[in-house]
C-alpha positions as CSV (number, residue, x, y, z in Angstrom):
1,M,66.2,100.2,-228.7
2,R,66.2,99.6,-225.0
3,N,67.3,103.1,-224.2
4,I,64.5,104.6,-226.2
5,L,61.9,102.4,-224.4
6,I,63.2,103.4,-221.0
7,T,63.2,107.1,-222.0
8,V,59.6,106.9,-223.3
9,M,58.5,105.1,-220.1
10,M,60.1,107.7,-217.9
11,L,58.4,110.5,-219.9
12,V,55.0,108.7,-219.3
13,V,55.7,108.4,-215.6
14,V,56.6,112.1,-215.4
15,A,53.4,113.1,-217.2
16,L,51.3,111.0,-214.9
17,L,53.0,112.4,-211.8
18,F,52.4,115.9,-213.1
19,N,48.7,115.2,-213.6
20,T,48.2,113.7,-210.2
21,I,50.3,116.1,-208.2
22,I,50.2,119.5,-209.9
23,A,47.1,119.6,-212.1
24,K,44.6,117.7,-210.0
25,D,41.3,119.6,-209.9
26,S,40.6,120.3,-206.3
27,T,43.6,119.1,-204.3
28,G,46.5,119.7,-206.6
29,T,49.2,122.2,-206.1
30,R,47.8,124.6,-208.7
31,A,44.4,124.7,-206.9
32,Q,46.0,125.3,-203.5
33,I,48.0,128.2,-204.9
34,E,44.9,129.7,-206.4
35,N,43.0,129.3,-203.2
36,Q,45.8,131.0,-201.2
37,G,46.0,133.8,-203.8
38,S,42.2,134.4,-203.5
39,T,42.5,134.5,-199.7
40,A,45.4,137.0,-199.9
41,N,43.5,139.2,-202.4
42,T,40.5,139.2,-200.1
43,A,42.5,140.1,-197.1
44,I,44.3,142.9,-199.0
45,A,41.0,144.3,-200.3
46,N,39.5,144.4,-196.8
47,L,42.3,146.6,-195.5
48,K,41.2,150.0,-194.5
49,P,43.6,152.9,-195.2
C-alpha cells in the first residue's frame, strides 16, 4: 500500500513540474522554442538570393 501511495505522489509531482516548466503559457520551454522558431523563420524568409 505504501509503495502505491509513493508512486502516485511521484506521478503527481512529475505532472506538476511538467505543467510549470514545459507547458507554461508565456515563459515555458514550449513557448520559448516556438518564439525561437518564429524568429528563425522570419530570418530565413528575409534572406535574398
